[in-house]
C-alpha positions, 0 to 999 in steps of 0.5 A: 500499500503506497501512502500519499503525501498531502502538502498543505500551502499557504494560498495567501503567499500565493494571492501575494507572491506578486505573479499576476496569474489569478484567472489565467489559463494555465498555459500562462500560469506555467510560463509565469512561474517559469519565468519567475524560476530563472529569475530566482536561478540568475540570482542564485547564479549571481551569488555563487559568482560573488561568493567565487569572487570573495575566494580572491582573484580579479574584481574582489575591489569592485564586488564590495558594493555588490555582495553588501547589495546582494546580502542584504536581498538574501532574505527576499529572495529566499521567500521569492523561491519558497513562494515559487517553488510552492507555485511549481508544486501545485503547477505540477499537481494540477498539469498531471491532473489535466493530462490524466485527463486530456483537458489539454486537448480540450483547451486547445480545441475551445482555443481554436474555436474561440479563435475563429 
């Protein structure tokens, strides 16, 4: 017997996440979440780059302001990443349900009909 893990999410965090996805079709939601995830990944890469600079080598003198700015933005970045992860988990579960019921195909047909 396989026991499913139930995850609970604070939907208030999702509403206030800054993503403008309320009432949007699922493909637009998926795109918005992907864009936000890429922004978080870029910020993480910048942090890793600054960490490497701090290890020594070129650019240490020029990196002080960037480091101070990045360190002060870490709590916000961590919260943003938490919200993006929540969106991704929910979107993945929804996507699985949508594909299992072939609702994505119905959506495509509906879109074609609506644009005629």
